[in-house]
C-alpha positions as CSV (number, residue, x, y, z in Angstrom):
1,X,-26.3,-23.2,-25.8
2,X,-24.0,-26.1,-25.2
3,X,-20.8,-24.0,-26.2
4,X,-22.2,-20.9,-24.1
5,X,-22.4,-23.3,-21.2
6,X,-19.0,-24.6,-22.0
7,X,-17.5,-20.8,-21.9
8,X,-19.5,-19.9,-18.6
9,X,-17.9,-23.1,-17.0
10,X,-14.3,-22.2,-18.0
11,X,-15.1,-18.6,-16.6
12,X,-16.2,-20.3,-13.2
13,X,-13.2,-22.4,-13.1
14,X,-10.9,-19.4,-13.7
15,X,-12.4,-17.2,-11.1
16,X,-11.2,-19.3,-8.2
17,X,-12.2,-18.6,-4.4
18,X,-8.6,-18.0,-3.5
19,X,-8.2,-21.2,-1.9
20,X,-5.5,-22.5,-4.4
21,X,-3.2,-19.5,-3.7
22,X,-0.5,-18.6,-1.0
23,X,0.8,-15.2,-1.1
24,X,4.4,-14.3,0.3
25,X,4.9,-10.5,0.8
26,X,8.8,-9.9,1.2
27,X,9.2,-7.2,3.4
28,X,12.1,-5.4,1.7
29,X,14.8,-3.8,3.3
30,X,15.9,-0.9,1.1
31,X,19.3,0.6,1.4
32,X,18.2,3.6,-0.5
33,X,16.1,4.8,2.8
34,X,19.3,5.8,4.7
35,X,18.8,5.8,9.0
36,X,15.2,3.9,8.3
37,X,15.7,0.0,9.1
38,X,12.4,-1.0,8.2
39,X,11.1,1.1,5.1
40,X,8.1,-1.5,4.6
41,X,7.0,0.0,8.0
42,X,6.7,3.8,6.9
43,X,3.1,5.1,6.9
44,X,1.1,5.7,3.6
45,X,-2.2,7.5,4.1
46,X,-2.9,5.5,7.2
47,X,-1.3,2.0,6.3
48,X,2.1,0.9,6.6
49,X,3.5,0.4,2.9
50,X,3.3,-3.5,3.0
51,X,-0.2,-3.4,4.4
52,X,-1.5,-1.7,1.1
53,X,-0.2,-5.0,-0.8
54,X,-1.8,-7.1,1.6
55,X,-4.9,-5.4,1.1
56,X,-4.9,-6.2,-2.6
57,X,-4.5,-9.7,-1.9
58,X,-7.2,-9.8,0.5
59,X,-9.1,-13.2,0.3
60,X,-6.0,-15.4,0.1
61,X,-3.6,-17.0,2.5
62,X,-0.6,-14.5,3.4
63,X,2.7,-14.8,4.8
64,X,5.5,-12.0,5.2
65,X,9.1,-12.4,5.6
66,X,11.9,-10.1,5.5
67,X,14.3,-9.5,2.6
68,X,17.4,-7.5,1.4
69,X,18.6,-7.0,-2.2
70,X,21.0,-9.8,-2.0
71,X,18.5,-12.6,-0.8
72,X,17.7,-15.3,-2.7
73,X,14.2,-15.7,-3.0
74,X,13.8,-19.2,-3.9
75,X,15.6,-20.2,-1.1
76,X,14.0,-17.6,1.2
77,X,10.5,-19.0,0.1
78,X,11.1,-22.5,0.1
79,X,10.5,-23.2,4.1
80,X,7.1,-21.1,3.8
81,X,5.4,-23.2,0.9
82,X,2.1,-25.1,1.4
83,X,-0.1,-27.2,0.0
84,X,-1.6,-24.1,-2.2
85,X,-1.5,-25.1,-5.9
86,X,0.1,-21.7,-6.7
87,X,2.5,-19.3,-4.8
88,X,2.3,-15.4,-5.6
89,X,5.5,-13.6,-4.4
90,X,5.2,-9.8,-4.1
91,X,7.4,-7.1,-2.8
92,X,6.3,-4.7,0.1
93,X,7.3,-1.7,-1.8
94,X,4.8,-1.9,-4.5
95,X,1.9,-0.3,-2.6
96,X,-0.3,0.8,-5.6
97,X,-1.0,-2.9,-6.5
98,X,-4.7,-3.4,-6.7
99,X,-7.2,-6.3,-6.2
100,X,-8.0,-6.3,-10.0
101,X,-4.5,-6.5,-11.0
102,X,-3.9,-9.5,-8.7
103,X,-6.8,-11.5,-10.0
104,X,-5.9,-10.8,-13.8
105,X,-2.5,-12.2,-13.0
106,X,-4.1,-15.4,-11.3
107,X,-6.5,-15.8,-13.9
108,X,-3.9,-15.6,-16.5
109,X,-1.8,-18.1,-14.7
110,X,-4.6,-20.6,-14.0
111,X,-5.6,-20.5,-17.7
112,X,-2.3,-21.3,-19.0
113,X,-1.2,-23.8,-16.0
114,X,2.1,-21.9,-16.0
115,X,5.1,-23.0,-13.7
116,X,6.9,-19.9,-13.1
117,X,5.6,-16.1,-14.4
118,X,8.0,-13.5,-13.7
119,X,6.3,-10.1,-12.9
120,X,7.8,-6.6,-13.1
121,X,8.3,-6.8,-9.4
122,X,7.5,-10.5,-8.0
123,X,6.5,-13.9,-9.2
124,X,4.0,-16.3,-9.3
125,X,4.7,-20.1,-9.1
126,X,3.3,-23.5,-9.6
127,X,4.3,-24.8,-5.9
128,X,4.8,-28.2,-6.6
129,X,7.0,-27.3,-9.6
130,X,9.3,-24.9,-7.7
131,X,9.9,-27.3,-4.5
132,X,12.9,-28.8,-6.3
133,X,13.6,-26.1,-8.8
134,X,17.4,-24.2,-8.0
135,X,17.1,-21.1,-10.7
136,X,14.3,-18.8,-11.3
137,X,16.2,-16.8,-14.1
138,X,15.8,-16.8,-17.6
139,X,12.1,-16.4,-17.9
140,X,10.0,-13.9,-20.0
141,X,8.5,-10.9,-17.6
142,X,4.6,-10.9,-18.2
143,X,3.5,-6.7,-17.8
144,X,-0.1,-6.5,-16.2
145,X,-0.8,-2.8,-15.5
146,X,2.5,-1.3,-15.2
147,X,1.6,1.5,-12.8
148,X,0.6,-0.8,-10.2
149,X,4.0,-2.2,-10.0
150,X,5.6,1.3,-9.7
151,X,8.2,0.7,-6.7
152,X,8.9,2.8,-3.9
153,X,12.8,2.4,-4.3
154,X,13.7,5.9,-2.5
155,X,12.2,8.5,-0.3
156,X,11.1,10.5,-3.6
157,X,9.4,7.5,-5.3
158,X,7.9,7.0,-1.8
159,X,6.3,10.7,-1.4
160,X,5.0,10.2,-5.2
161,X,3.3,7.1,-4.4
162,X,2.0,8.4,-1.4
163,X,0.3,11.2,-3.7
164,X,-1.2,8.7,-6.0
165,X,-2.7,6.8,-3.2
166,X,-3.9,9.9,-1.4
167,X,-5.8,10.7,-5.2
168,X,-7.3,7.2,-5.1
169,X,-8.9,7.9,-1.7
170,X,-10.2,11.3,-2.7
171,X,-11.4,10.1,-5.8
172,X,-13.4,7.1,-3.8
173,X,-15.2,9.7,-1.4
174,X,-15.9,12.2,-4.6
175,X,-17.7,9.5,-6.1
176,X,-20.0,8.5,-3.1
177,X,-21.1,12.1,-2.9
178,X,-18.4,14.0,-0.7
179,X,-17.9,17.7,-2.0
180,X,-14.2,18.4,-2.1
181,X,-13.4,21.9,-3.0
182,X,-9.4,21.5,-3.5
183,X,-8.3,18.2,-3.8
184,X,-4.5,19.3,-3.8
185,X,-4.7,20.5,-0.1
186,X,-6.8,17.7,1.3
187,X,-5.5,14.5,2.8
188,X,-7.8,11.6,4.0
189,X,-6.4,8.4,5.5
190,X,-7.6,4.9,4.2
191,X,-9.7,4.2,7.3
192,X,-11.6,7.4,7.2
193,X,-15.4,7.3,6.7
194,X,-17.1,10.1,5.3
195,X,-21.0,10.2,4.7
196,X,-22.3,11.8,1.4
197,X,-23.3,15.5,1.7
198,X,-20.3,16.5,3.4
199,X,-18.3,19.5,2.1
200,X,-14.7,19.7,2.7
201,X,-13.1,23.2,2.0
202,X,-9.4,23.4,1.6
203,X,-6.4,22.4,3.8
204,X,-8.3,19.7,5.6
205,X,-6.3,16.7,6.9
206,X,-8.5,13.4,8.4
207,X,-6.6,10.6,9.9
208,X,-7.0,7.3,11.8
209,X,-10.3,5.7,12.3
210,X,-12.6,8.9,11.9
211,X,-16.1,9.0,10.7
212,X,-17.8,12.5,9.6
213,X,-21.4,12.2,9.6
214,X,-24.0,13.5,7.1
215,X,-24.1,16.8,6.0
216,X,-21.1,18.1,7.9
217,X,-19.2,21.3,6.7
218,X,-15.5,21.4,7.1
219,X,-14.0,24.9,6.8
220,X,-10.8,25.3,5.8
221,X,-7.8,23.9,8.1
222,X,-9.1,21.3,10.3
223,X,-7.0,18.4,11.8
224,X,-9.1,15.5,12.6
225,X,-7.8,12.2,14.3
226,X,-9.5,9.1,15.5
227,X,-12.6,11.0,15.9
228,X,-16.5,10.4,15.5
229,X,-18.2,13.7,14.3
230,X,-22.0,13.4,14.1
231,X,-24.3,14.7,11.6
232,X,-24.9,18.4,10.8
233,X,-21.6,19.6,12.5
234,X,-19.5,22.5,11.4
235,X,-15.8,22.5,12.0
236,X,-13.9,25.7,11.9
237,X,-10.2,25.5,11.7
238,X,-10.0,23.3,14.7
239,X,-7.9,20.3,16.1
240,X,-9.8,17.5,17.0
241,X,-8.4,14.2,18.4
242,X,-9.9,11.2,19.9
243,X,-13.0,12.7,20.5
244,X,-16.9,12.6,20.0
245,X,-18.8,15.6,18.6
246,X,-22.4,15.5,18.9
247,X,-24.9,16.2,16.3
248,X,-25.6,20.2,15.0
249,X,-22.3,21.4,16.9
250,X,-20.1,24.1,15.7
251,X,-16.5,23.8,16.7
252,X,-14.1,26.6,16.3
253,X,-12.4,28.5,15.2
254,X,-9.3,27.6,16.7
255,X,-10.4,25.0,19.3
256,X,-8.6,22.2,20.3
257,X,-10.8,19.1,21.3
258,X,-8.9,16.6,22.7
259,X,-10.0,13.1,24.4
260,X,-13.6,14.4,24.9
261,X,-16.3,11.9,24.8
262,X,-19.2,14.0,24.4
């Protein structure tokens, strides 16, 4: 029992509440996006690219700062350092990062009391150690879930990452009891809420802060943006924007409902 208690105590210590970590997200100005000054602001399924990184780090103190490929990371972040024990530095072009991977990395650092940990795309530092360090090169790279660190280094890769995020969103809704008959032609933004028992036929696009109530049936070809769809509605190939649809209503086919309160 004594050994068991020690193990449990160690696990509790490693699972910190986040108060010892500052996360700095580098808003990366990537020259592989010609004509786009802020590629980190590009929309990915309803969130900006860097906001997906922020979401994975929810619960921690977060700061952001812009950088280019020529930026010296250590010089850039030193003015941002706080009294947090650890400083995690991540790039805005890794929007596939998940909360689980962030927790795994930080648990690894805490358990080994590491001063500098090089990630595939980013770093974790012992804050006190790096205040006076001039160089962060030459350290081995630790790999944690390499797929999470896939970088949106150009528009082609950005499009691929968008597909991955959309599929994650669809899988979330499928797990929650939403019937999606064709995942390949269905696109749902991150902040959309869909109640279980809804049916989505092919070619539906649901964006913004949209709510779809219970037992709704979306036939093929609807576009719904920032709207509230009450229970038991049937939508037929229609465009609905910034509107509320009452219960048991049939919309369409081929209707436009814009800025309608009731």
